[in-house]
C-alpha positions in Angstrom: 27.2 -10.3 -20.1 25.6 -7.2 -18.1 22.9 -5.6 -20.1 20.5 -2.9 -19.5 16.9 -3.6 -20.8 14.6 -1.0 -21.9 11.4 -0.7 -24.1 10.3 1.5 -26.9 7.4 3.0 -25.3 7.5 5.4 -22.2 4.8 3.4 -20.2 6.4 -0.2 -21.2 9.9 1.3 -20.2 8.4 2.7 -16.9 7.4 -0.8 -16.3 10.2 -3.2 -17.5 13.5 -1.1 -17.7 16.2 -2.9 -15.4 19.5 -4.3 -15.3 20.0 -7.8 -16.0 23.4 -9.0 -14.8 25.3 -12.1 -15.8 23.3 -13.2 -18.8 24.9 -16.3 -19.9 25.0 -17.4 -23.6 25.5 -20.7 -25.3 25.9 -21.6 -28.7 28.3 -22.3 -31.5 30.3 -20.5 -33.8 31.4 -21.7 -37.1 32.1 -20.6 -40.7 30.0 -20.6 -43.7 31.8 -19.7 -46.9 34.6 -18.2 -45.2 32.4 -16.0 -43.0 32.0 -16.4 -39.2 28.7 -17.0 -38.0 27.7 -17.3 -34.3 24.3 -18.6 -33.1 23.7 -18.2 -29.2 20.8 -18.4 -26.7 20.3 -17.6 -23.1 17.5 -17.4 -20.5 16.6 -14.2 -18.8 14.3 -13.4 -15.9 13.1 -9.9 -15.9 11.3 -8.3 -12.9 7.8 -7.3 -14.3 6.1 -4.4 -12.6 8.4 -4.9 -9.7 6.1 -7.8 -8.5 7.3 -11.0 -10.1 10.1 -12.6 -12.1 9.2 -13.7 -15.6 11.0 -16.3 -17.5 12.2 -15.6 -21.2 14.5 -16.9 -23.8 17.0 -14.7 -25.9 18.7 -15.6 -28.9 21.5 -13.9 -31.0 22.8 -14.4 -34.5 25.9 -12.6 -35.5 27.1 -12.9 -38.9 30.4 -11.1 -40.1 30.9 -9.5 -43.6 32.5 -11.3 -46.3 34.4 -8.3 -47.2 36.0 -6.8 -44.4 37.8 -4.0 -46.4 34.2 -2.9 -47.4 32.2 -3.4 -44.3 29.6 -0.6 -43.4 30.6 1.7 -40.7 29.2 1.3 -37.3 25.9 3.3 -37.0 26.7 6.6 -34.9 24.4 7.3 -32.0 24.4 11.0 -31.8 20.9 11.4 -30.0 20.8 13.0 -26.4 18.8 11.1 -24.0 15.4 12.1 -22.9 13.5 12.1 -19.8 10.3 10.2 -20.1 8.8 10.3 -16.7 9.7 11.1 -13.2 8.2 10.4 -9.6 6.7 12.4 -8.0 6.1 14.5 -11.1 2.8 16.2 -11.3 1.4 13.5 -8.7 3.0 14.7 -5.3 -0.2 13.9 -3.6 1.0 10.1 -4.3 4.2 10.7 -2.9 5.5 8.6 0.2 7.7 10.8 2.0 10.2 8.0 2.6 10.4 6.5 -1.1 13.0 7.5 -3.4 12.6 10.1 -6.4 12.5 7.9 -9.9 13.5 9.4 -13.3 12.9 7.2 -16.4 14.8 7.9 -19.6 14.5 6.4 -22.9 17.9 5.0 -22.6 20.5 4.0 -20.2 23.0 6.7 -18.9 26.7 6.3 -18.4 27.1 5.4 -14.5 30.4 7.2 -14.7 28.9 10.5 -15.5 26.5 10.6 -12.7 28.8 11.2 -9.9 28.5 14.9 -8.4 26.1 15.7 -11.4 22.6 15.4 -9.5 21.5 17.2 -6.2 18.4 17.8 -4.2 17.7 21.0 -2.4 15.2 22.5 -0.2 15.3 25.9 0.9 18.8 26.4 -0.4 20.1 23.8 1.6 21.6 20.4 -0.3 19.9 17.0 0.8 22.1 14.0 1.2 21.4 11.6 -1.5 22.3 8.3 -2.9 22.0 7.5 -6.8 22.0 4.2 -8.6 20.7 3.3 -12.0 18.6 0.3 -12.8 18.3 -0.2 -16.7 17.4 3.5 -17.8 15.7 4.5 -14.2 17.8 6.7 -12.0 16.8 6.1 -8.2 17.4 8.9 -6.2 16.9 8.1 -2.2 17.2 10.9 0.1 19.4 9.9 3.5 16.4 11.4 5.4 12.6 11.4 4.9 11.5 14.2 2.9 9.8 17.0 4.9 6.2 17.8 4.8 4.7 21.3 3.0 8.3 21.6 1.5 9.4 22.5 -1.8 12.5 20.6 -3.4 14.7 21.1 -6.4 15.9 18.0 -8.1 18.9 19.5 -10.5 20.6 17.1 -13.1 23.6 18.8 -15.0 24.3 18.6 -18.6 27.6 16.5 -17.9 25.2 13.5 -17.8 25.5 11.5 -20.7 24.4 8.0 -22.4 27.0 5.2 -23.1 27.8 7.0 -26.3 28.6 10.1 -24.7 25.8 12.2 -25.7 24.7 14.7 -23.2 21.3 15.2 -21.6 19.7 18.5 -21.5 20.2 19.9 -17.9 16.9 19.5 -15.8 15.5 21.5 -13.0 12.7 19.5 -11.5 10.5 20.9 -8.7 7.9 19.4 -6.5 6.2 20.2 -3.2 5.7 17.4 -0.6 1.9 17.4 0.8 0.9 19.7 3.9 0.1 17.9 7.2 -0.5 19.2 10.6 2.1 18.1 13.2 1.2 20.2 16.0 1.0 18.2 19.3 -2.7 18.7 19.5 -3.5 16.8 16.5 -0.9 14.0 16.5 -2.0 10.4 16.7 -0.2 7.1 17.3 0.8 5.1 14.0 -1.2 2.1 13.1 -0.3 -0.9 11.3 -1.7 -0.3 7.6 -1.4 -3.8 6.5 -0.2 -7.4 7.8 0.5 -10.0 5.5 0.0 -12.7 6.6 -2.3 -11.7 9.2 -5.2 -9.0 9.9 -3.9 -5.4 11.0 -5.9 -5.7 14.4 -4.9 -7.3 17.8 -6.5 -10.7 18.1 -8.3 -12.5 20.8 -9.5 -16.1 20.7 -6.6 -18.0 19.3 -6.9 -21.7 19.0 -3.9 -23.1 17.0 -4.8 -26.6 17.6 -8.5 -26.0 15.7 -6.8 -23.9 13.2 -8.3 -20.5 14.4 -6.4 -17.3 14.6 -9.0 -15.5 16.5 -11.0 -12.2 15.8 -10.4 -8.5 16.3 -10.3 -7.6 19.9 -12.9 -4.9 20.9 -15.3 -6.3 18.1 -18.6 -8.1 18.8 -18.1 -11.5 20.3 -19.8 -12.9 17.4 -17.7 -11.4 14.9 -16.2 -13.4 12.0 -13.1 -15.9 13.3 -10.2 -15.9 11.1 -9.0 -19.3 10.2 -5.1 -19.7 10.7 -3.3 -17.5 8.6 -1.0 -19.2 5.7 2.3 -18.3 4.0 3.7 -19.5 0.9 7.1 -21.1 1.3 8.6 -18.6 -1.4 7.0 -15.4 0.2 8.0 -12.7 2.9 6.2 -11.3 6.0 5.1 -7.8 4.8 3.9 -5.2 7.1 3.1 -1.4 6.3 2.3 1.5 8.9 0.0 4.4 8.3 2.7 6.9 9.5 6.6 7.4 9.1 8.3 4.9 11.8 11.5 5.2 13.7 13.7 2.7 12.1 15.9 2.3 14.9 12.8 1.0 17.0 12.7 -2.0 14.5 15.0 -4.6 16.5 15.1 -8.2 15.1 15.2 -10.6 18.1 17.8 -13.3 18.0 16.3 -15.4 20.7 12.9 -16.3 21.9 10.8 -13.3 23.2 13.7 -10.7 22.4 13.7 -7.7 20.1 10.8 -5.6 18.8 10.1 -7.4 15.9 9.9 -11.4 16.4 9.7 -14.1 14.1 9.4 -17.4 15.7 9.0 -21.0 14.9 6.4 -22.5 17.6 4.8 -25.6 19.0 1.5 -26.6 18.9 0.7 -24.7 22.3 2.2 -21.5 20.7 5.3 -21.6 22.6 8.5 -20.5 21.0 10.9 -23.2 20.0 13.6 -20.8 18.1 13.7 -18.0 16.3 13.9 -17.8 12.4 17.1 -16.8 10.7 16.8 -14.3 7.9 17.0 -10.8 6.7 14.7 -7.8 8.2 14.2 -5.0 5.8 13.2 -1.9 7.3 12.3 1.5 6.1 9.9 4.2 7.6 7.0 2.8 6.0 7.3 -0.8 6.9 9.3 -3.8 7.3 9.6 -7.0 5.2 11.2 -10.3 6.8 12.6 -12.7 4.0 13.8 -16.2 5.9 17.3 -17.7 5.1 15.3 -21.0 4.2 11.8 -21.2 3.0 8.8 -21.7 5.5 8.3 -25.4 6.2 5.1 -26.6 5.0 3.0 -27.5 7.9 4.9 -25.6 10.5 3.3 -23.1 12.7 5.3 -19.7 13.0 4.6 -16.4 15.1 5.5 -13.0 14.2 5.1 -10.2 16.6 5.4 -6.6 16.7 6.2 -5.4 20.3 4.4 -2.2 21.6 2.6 -0.7 24.8 -0.3 1.5 25.3 2.1 4.1 27.1 5.8 4.3 26.2 8.3 7.3 26.0 9.9 5.9 22.9 13.4 6.5 24.3 15.1 3.1 24.4 14.0 1.1 21.5 12.1 -1.5 23.6 8.9 -1.2 21.7 8.0 0.0 17.8 7.5 3.9 17.7 6.8 6.3 15.1 8.8 9.4 14.2 6.4 11.4 16.3 7.8 9.5 19.3 4.5 7.8 20.1 4.1 3.8 20.3 2.5 2.0 17.9 -1.5 1.5 18.1 -2.0 -1.9 17.5 -5.7 -1.8 18.2 -7.6 0.3 15.9 -11.2 -0.7 17.4 -10.6 1.2 20.7 -9.6 4.3 18.7 -11.2 7.8 19.6 -10.2 11.5 19.1 -9.5 11.4 22.8 -6.9 8.2 23.0 -5.4 8.5 19.8 -1.9 9.1 21.1 -2.0 5.9 22.8 -0.2 2.8 21.6 -1.6 -0.7 22.0 -0.5 -4.1 23.4 2.0 -6.3 21.4 0.6 -7.4 17.7 0.9 -11.2 17.1 0.1 -13.3 14.3 0.3 -17.3 13.8 0.7 -18.4 10.6 1.3 -22.1 9.1 3.7 -22.4 6.0 2.3 -23.7 2.8 3.4 -24.8 -0.6 5.3 -22.3 -2.6 2.8 -19.9 -4.7 3.8 -19.8 -8.5 0.2 -19.1 -10.0 -0.4 -15.7 -8.1 1.4 -12.8 -7.9 1.1 -10.7 -4.5 0.5 -6.9 -5.3 -0.2 -4.6 -2.4 -2.5 -1.9 -3.3 -2.4 1.4 -1.3 -5.2 3.7 -1.0 -3.5 7.1 -2.5 -3.9 10.0 -2.6 -5.2 10.5 0.9 -7.0 13.7 2.2 -6.1 12.7 6.0 -2.4 13.2 5.3 -1.1 13.3 9.1 -3.4 10.2 9.8 -5.1 11.6 12.8 -8.4 10.4 11.3 -10.0 14.0 11.4 -10.5 16.5 8.3 -8.2 19.2 9.6 -8.6 22.7 8.6 -5.3 22.9 6.8 -6.1 19.7 4.6 -7.5 19.6 1.3 -10.5 17.5 0.4 -9.6 14.9 -2.2 -12.5 13.0 -3.8 -10.4 10.0 -4.5 -10.6 7.7 -1.5 -13.8 9.3 0.0 -17.4 8.4 0.5 -20.0 10.9 0.8 -22.7 10.3 3.4 -26.4 11.6 2.6 -29.2 11.5 5.2 -32.1 9.4 3.7 -34.4 9.3 6.6 -34.9 9.6 10.3 -37.3 8.2 12.9 -38.1 7.9 16.8 -36.7 10.8 18.9 -35.0 12.3 15.7 -37.3 15.0 14.0 -34.6 16.1 11.7 -30.9 15.1 10.4 -28.2 16.8 8.1 -24.7 15.7 7.4 -21.6 18.3 7.8 -23.7 21.1 9.0 -27.0 22.4 10.2 -29.4 22.8 7.0 -29.2 26.6 7.6 -25.4 26.6 6.8 -25.5 24.6 3.6 -23.7 24.1 1.4 -21.0 22.1 3.3 -20.1 19.4 0.7 -16.5 18.9 2.0 -17.9 18.2 5.4 -20.3 15.6 4.3 -17.6 13.0 3.3 -15.4 10.5 4.9 -11.9 10.4 4.0 -10.5 6.7 3.7 -7.0 5.4 4.1 -5.3 1.9 4.2 -3.8 -0.6 2.2 -5.1 -4.1 0.7 -2.6 -6.8 -0.4 -3.9 -8.7 -3.4 -3.0 -11.9 -5.2 -3.2 -11.4 -8.9 -3.7 -14.6 -10.9 -3.3 -15.8 -14.4 -5.2 -15.0 -17.4 -8.2 -17.6 -17.5 -8.9 -18.1 -21.3 -12.1 -20.0 -20.7 -13.7 -17.1 -18.7 -11.6 -14.2 -20.3 -10.8 -12.7 -16.9 -8.1 -12.5 -14.5 -8.9 -13.9 -10.6 -7.8 -11.2 -7.9 -7.8 -12.6 -4.2 -8.3 -9.5 -2.0 -6.6 -10.2 1.5 -8.8 -8.4 4.0 -7.7 -5.4 6.3 -9.1 -2.7 8.5 -9.4 0.5 6.5 -9.6 3.8 8.6 -11.5 6.9 7.8 -12.1 10.3 9.1 -14.7 11.7 11.6 -17.7 12.7 10.1 -20.3 15.6 11.5 -23.9 14.4 11.7 -26.1 16.9 13.1 -29.6 15.6 14.6 -32.5 17.2 15.8 -32.9 15.3 19.1 -35.4 16.2 21.7 -36.4 19.5 19.8 -32.7 20.7 19.7 -30.0 20.4 16.9 -27.4 18.5 18.2 -23.8 18.1 16.8 -22.7 14.5 16.7 -18.9 13.9 15.7 -18.6 10.0 14.7 -15.0 10.2 15.7 -12.6 7.9 13.8 -14.3 5.0 11.8 -12.9 1.8 11.0 -14.3 -0.2 7.9 -13.0 -4.0 8.4 -13.1 -5.9 5.2 -14.4 -9.3 5.9 -13.1 -13.0 4.8 -16.0 -15.1 3.1 -17.1 -18.6 4.2 -15.9 -21.3 1.7 -18.5 -23.6 2.8 -16.0 -26.0 4.3 -15.6 -24.3 7.7 -12.8 -22.0 6.2 -12.6 -18.3 6.1 -10.9 -17.2 2.6 -10.1 -13.8 0.9 -12.8 -12.6 -1.3 -12.4 -12.5 -4.9 -12.6 -9.9 -7.8 -12.1 -10.2 -11.5 -10.1 -8.2 -14.3 -12.0 -8.2 -17.5 -11.9 -6.1 -20.5 -15.0 -4.1 -21.4 -16.5 -3.5 -24.9 -14.2 -0.4 -25.2 -10.9 -2.5 -24.7 -10.5 -1.1 -21.2 -9.5 -3.2 -18.5 -11.7 -3.4 -15.7 -11.8 -4.6 -12.1 -15.0 -5.9 -10.1 -15.6 -7.0 -6.7 -17.8 -7.3 -3.7 -16.7 -6.5 -0.4 -18.3 -7.3 3.1 -17.3 -5.1 5.7 -18.0 -4.5 9.4 -18.2 -0.5 10.3 -17.2 0.6 13.7 -17.8 4.3 15.2 -16.1 3.6 18.8 -16.5 7.2 19.7 -20.0 8.2 18.9 -22.0 8.5 21.9 -25.4 10.8 21.0 -26.0 13.5 23.5 -22.7 12.1 25.3 -24.4 9.2 26.9 -26.4 7.5 24.2 -25.3 4.4 22.1 -25.5 3.1 18.6 -25.3 0.1 16.7 -22.2 1.3 14.9 -20.2 -1.5 16.1 -19.4 -4.5 13.7 -22.2 -3.1 11.6 -22.2 -5.3 8.5 -22.2 -3.7 5.1 -21.9 -4.6 1.5 -19.9 -2.8 -1.3 -20.3 -3.7 -4.7 -17.4 -2.0 -6.5 -16.0 -1.7 -10.1 -13.7 0.6 -12.0 -10.8 0.9 -14.6 -7.4 -0.5 -14.1 -4.6 1.9 -15.7 -1.2 2.4 -15.4 0.6 5.6 -14.1 3.9 6.9 -16.4 6.2 5.0 -14.0 4.8 1.9 -14.2 2.3 1.5 -11.3 -0.9 0.1 -11.5 -3.9 2.1 -10.3 -7.2 0.8 -9.9 -10.2 3.5 -9.6 -13.2 1.8 -7.8 -16.6 3.3 -7.3 -19.8 1.8 -5.7 -22.4 0.1 -8.2 -25.1 0.3 -5.6 -25.9 2.5 -2.9 -24.5 1.5 0.7 -27.3 1.8 3.4 -26.2 2.7 6.8 -28.9 2.4 9.2 -27.9 3.9 12.5 -30.1 2.9 15.4 -29.8 5.4 18.3 -30.7 4.7 22.2 -31.0 7.7 24.4 -31.0 6.2 28.2 -34.0 7.2 29.8 -35.6 8.6 26.8 -36.1 6.2 24.1 -35.1 5.0 20.7 -34.1 6.9 17.6 -32.8 6.0 14.1 -31.1 7.9 11.3 -30.8 6.2 7.9 -27.6 7.2 6.1 -26.7 6.2 2.5 -23.8 6.4 0.4 -25.5 6.8 -3.2 -24.2 4.8 -6.2 -21.0 6.3 -7.5 -20.2 8.2 -4.3 -17.9 5.9 -2.9 -14.3 6.1 -4.3 -11.4 3.7 -3.7 -8.4 4.7 -5.5 -5.7 2.0 -5.0 -2.2 2.3 -6.3 0.7 -0.5 -6.5 4.0 0.4 -4.7 6.8 1.9 -6.4 8.6 -0.5 -9.1 12.1 0.4 -8.0 
């Protein structure tokens, strides 16, 4: 049987609705008192939250009526299908311009009625789309990435019906994509938003024989060293980017050291032995590689993303964004001056380990974001969003600094929007099973570098108020030492509070970097691998389309003590603080379909 599974509630339907194909039933048929009775069972593996396959048993009991001449009539379905939720809906700020539009109905629609009945237009022009259905969810994929700051109209004709022939009410849905500045002067090269397995920075100090992947290049020499990364045999390589990429530039290599995306089996010295056969899935937001055969336990592999500091992006020899800039693989060199530069080839060595069946990989992106064009600045045409931001306050100053203020000079207050830094990024997580003894679910957080916009700090140095932009800031989430010489992902826990609300709590150690900050143009600061601690907690909820949303804030104040050295003049200091509750990380899982 081919069946469509739906749920009665709108939220449950958004998370569960799907097609289940080739459902096989086994059982027996017999007669009892001249009546046919059929009992059959089968096993189904529905996809839950778009993340994992569950296993369930279904059973059917069918029994004929003894008096066939007076059997009741078949119930008549005369109820029209209803739209329960849609993406983007009222959450255009959550929209990824390369992802599909989703419409969830309360029952499956007849596929035969969908042809030529759905259209997407912008500025009066029809957009080329493909449409298919999974369960009761319509998946509408535009052929081209959606344009920024553009109003779209999605129309569904009343000729669309359910499988009983009941027509829908015609729908006219409108949404406007987020605005971001694409002028040449504010462009920036795309960054690797997340790398699984791995860390989204260039690495140095690799030592495969001793189980070391290295540390981020351009960090301090005594920064944490990553243990050799691991990938369960049953998982894929997953990489996301912070800007839309040119898909044509993602070329899978078919021999050692070829292509711009290289997946290679290596020897103990790190040299390529052969390429790994598999399927490379590409979209503007990222790529995924699924090997034809599971990763071999104990075998080392390397995946590489080829880029260059300077490239014209016209021959697909390096990975490039749709802005025709090469991929920047080195976030710790980033300044507002060099933000159009690419980086050297990104490379991650990992070892295959046993298949993972107790945790579910759940990547969480920080959306919505204020920095829509990902140039690490709060541009004039961007709208400040409190979610995924941190408010910086002055807690004191010393030495050569006789006054300080965030965002503006004291006489120009208020300037609240300028006191915030706006954060973007993605954190892969592993969600475990329910722990009955401790009444919680363990979550592993795979560290990545998060990006934030420049902040304006005003300091009274040597008697004069000076504007000191920090430039792009990088918050590198750190691995933890396990006491056995290994660096492991930090953990958090989902629990239920007294009101029955699911809550996630974790503590993250981070390094803070501001490569551009040079007071008075020639001074130096300690904002280079500066260690900070963030204790976070917040509710776990679900959007109408089934995506998980985790809304974290800081439990305690985060102190950032900035030491300043002005060569030839002396030392100074500014004590910054993110007050309790003023750091917001809003994490949303990827679309289920």
